[in-house]
C-alpha positions as CSV (number, residue, x, y, z in Angstrom):
1,M,0.0,0.0,0.0
2,E,1.2,3.5,-0.8
3,R,2.3,5.8,2.0
4,H,-0.4,8.4,1.4
5,V,-3.3,5.9,1.4
6,L,-4.6,5.0,4.8
7,A,-6.3,1.6,5.6
8,L,-10.1,1.8,5.8
9,D,-10.2,0.0,9.2
10,N,-7.7,2.6,10.7
11,I,-9.9,5.4,9.4
12,L,-13.1,3.9,10.7
13,S,-11.6,3.1,14.2
14,A,-10.2,6.6,14.5
15,T,-13.4,8.2,13.3
16,F,-15.5,6.3,15.8
17,F,-13.2,7.3,18.6
18,F,-12.9,11.0,17.7
19,V,-16.6,11.4,16.8
20,G,-17.4,10.6,20.5
21,K,-14.5,12.8,21.7
22,W,-14.9,15.8,19.5
23,T,-18.7,15.7,19.1
24,P,-20.3,14.0,22.2
25,A,-23.8,14.5,20.8
26,L,-23.1,12.0,18.1
27,K,-21.5,9.4,20.3
28,R,-24.5,7.0,20.8
29,N,-26.9,7.4,17.9
30,Q,-27.3,6.1,14.3
31,S,-25.2,8.9,12.8
32,R,-22.2,6.6,13.4
33,D,-23.8,4.0,11.1
34,L,-24.4,6.6,8.5
35,I,-20.9,8.0,8.7
36,R,-19.5,4.4,8.5
37,F,-21.5,3.7,5.3
38,L,-20.5,7.1,3.7
39,L,-16.9,6.5,4.6
40,C,-16.9,3.1,3.0
41,R,-18.5,4.5,-0.2
42,L,-16.2,7.5,-0.3
43,Y,-13.1,5.3,0.3
44,D,-14.1,2.9,-2.5
45,E,-15.1,5.6,-4.9
46,S,-11.8,7.5,-4.4
47,R,-9.5,4.5,-4.3
48,G,-8.4,5.5,-0.7
49,N,-7.9,9.2,-1.3
50,L,-10.6,10.5,1.0
51,L,-9.5,14.1,0.9
52,Q,-10.5,14.4,-2.7
53,A,-13.5,12.0,-2.5
54,R,-17.0,12.7,-3.8
55,V,-19.9,10.3,-4.1
56,S,-23.5,10.9,-5.3
57,L,-26.3,9.0,-3.6
58,A,-30.0,9.5,-3.2
59,Q,-31.1,10.0,0.5
60,G,-33.8,7.3,-0.2
61,T,-31.0,4.9,-1.1
62,L,-29.2,5.7,2.1
63,A,-32.3,5.1,4.1
64,R,-33.0,1.8,2.4
65,K,-29.4,0.5,2.8
66,L,-29.3,1.5,6.5
67,G,-32.9,0.4,7.3
68,L,-33.9,3.9,8.5
69,S,-36.5,6.4,7.3
70,R,-35.7,9.0,4.7
71,Q,-36.6,11.8,7.2
72,W,-34.3,10.4,9.9
73,I,-31.5,10.2,7.3
74,G,-32.1,13.9,6.6
75,I,-31.8,14.7,10.3
76,L,-28.7,12.7,10.8
77,L,-27.0,14.2,7.7
78,A,-27.8,17.7,9.1
79,R,-26.2,16.7,12.4
80,L,-23.1,15.4,10.8
81,Q,-22.8,18.4,8.5
82,N,-23.3,20.8,11.5
83,A,-20.6,19.0,13.4
84,G,-18.3,19.2,10.4
85,W,-17.9,15.5,9.7
86,I,-19.3,15.5,6.2
87,E,-20.4,18.1,3.6
88,Y,-23.3,17.5,1.3
89,A,-25.4,19.3,-1.3
90,A,-28.4,18.3,-3.3
91,P,-29.2,20.2,-6.5
92,T,-32.8,21.3,-7.1
93,L,-34.1,19.8,-10.4
94,D,-36.4,21.5,-12.9
95,N,-39.5,19.9,-11.4
96,G,-38.7,21.4,-8.0
97,M,-37.5,18.1,-6.4
98,K,-34.1,17.5,-5.0
99,G,-31.6,15.4,-7.1
100,S,-29.1,12.9,-5.8
101,T,-27.0,14.2,-2.9
102,T,-23.3,14.7,-3.4
103,F,-21.2,13.9,-0.3
104,R,-17.6,14.7,0.6
105,V,-15.4,14.8,3.6
106,G,-16.1,17.6,6.1
107,R,-13.5,19.8,8.0
108,Q,-13.5,17.6,11.1
109,L,-12.9,14.4,9.1
110,K,-10.2,16.2,7.1
111,R,-8.5,17.2,10.4
112,L,-8.6,13.6,11.5
113,L,-7.3,12.3,8.2
114,I,-4.4,14.7,8.1
115,T,-3.6,13.7,11.7
116,L,-3.5,10.0,10.7
117,L,-1.4,10.8,7.6
118,K,1.2,12.7,9.7
119,S,1.4,9.9,12.3
120,R,4.1,7.3,11.7
121,P,3.6,3.7,12.3
122,A,5.4,2.4,15.4
123,K,7.0,-0.6,13.8
124,K,7.5,-1.8,10.2
125,P,6.4,-5.4,9.5
126,M,9.3,-7.9,9.3
127,K,7.7,-9.7,6.3
128,S,6.1,-8.0,3.4
129,A,2.5,-8.9,2.8
130,A,1.9,-11.8,0.4
131,K,-0.3,-9.5,-1.7
132,S,1.0,-6.0,-1.6
133,R,-1.7,-4.5,-3.8
134,W,-5.0,-3.4,-2.3
135,Q,-8.0,-4.8,-4.2
136,F,-10.8,-2.2,-4.7
137,S,-14.2,-2.9,-6.1
138,P,-14.1,-2.6,-9.9
139,L,-15.5,0.6,-11.4
140,R,-18.5,0.5,-13.7
141,Q,-16.3,1.0,-16.8
142,E,-14.0,-1.9,-15.6
143,K,-17.0,-4.2,-15.2
144,E,-18.2,-3.3,-18.7
145,Q,-14.7,-3.9,-20.2
146,K,-14.5,-7.3,-18.6
147,K,-18.0,-8.2,-19.9
148,I,-17.0,-7.2,-23.4
149,L,-13.8,-9.2,-23.2
150,A,-15.7,-12.3,-22.0
151,L,-18.1,-11.9,-24.9
152,E,-15.3,-11.6,-27.4
153,K,-13.7,-14.9,-26.2
154,L,-17.0,-16.8,-26.8
155,P,-17.1,-18.7,-30.1
156,P,-19.6,-17.5,-32.7
157,S,-23.1,-18.9,-32.5
158,P,-24.1,-21.8,-34.9
159,H,-26.5,-19.4,-36.7
160,I,-23.6,-17.1,-37.6
161,L,-21.4,-20.1,-38.6
162,Q,-24.1,-21.3,-41.0
163,R,-24.1,-17.9,-42.7
164,I,-20.3,-17.8,-42.9
165,P,-19.0,-21.3,-44.0
166,L,-15.4,-20.1,-44.4
167,L,-15.3,-19.0,-40.7
168,R,-16.6,-22.5,-39.7
169,T,-13.8,-24.2,-41.8
170,W,-11.2,-21.9,-40.3
171,L,-12.4,-22.6,-36.7
172,D,-12.6,-26.4,-37.3
173,R,-9.0,-26.3,-38.6
174,G,-7.9,-24.4,-35.5
175,E,-9.6,-27.0,-33.2
176,A,-8.0,-29.9,-35.1
177,L,-4.5,-28.3,-34.7
178,S,-4.9,-27.7,-31.0
179,T,-5.8,-31.4,-30.3
């Protein structure tokens, strides 16, 4: 892992500790669940660079994922924004409704992240990790590219081979050579 990318579990642990310390009103309510979910999404979307992270989600989606009401999500988001842990904005659409909400890291969370980045690990591991590269969830474009590559590797359908006899002969010759 690169030096400037923090591990998600370290960020979550520090966030839960300092949310209770810096903002006691948020210590024992569901805002911790909400900030955990948002941190995970921001971390995944930004490939670990939370200071530059932005993610767009509908508040209804947040409510459904966390098993809370949409109104309660709105209240919790306002508390988190007032305390400086997250920042969010929802544009007003042409029909007067609010669009998907864009979330990013707030000033308190930036303060925490910079503190974590400046701190040095006490010890270096004796052995390097077997897999030194962190595996993120693939982006939508990466999923689409993998799907296209998988489709390209499939042989043509029998219907197409009937329409192009030369291709069938060429494929049959290739199969005969490989066996």
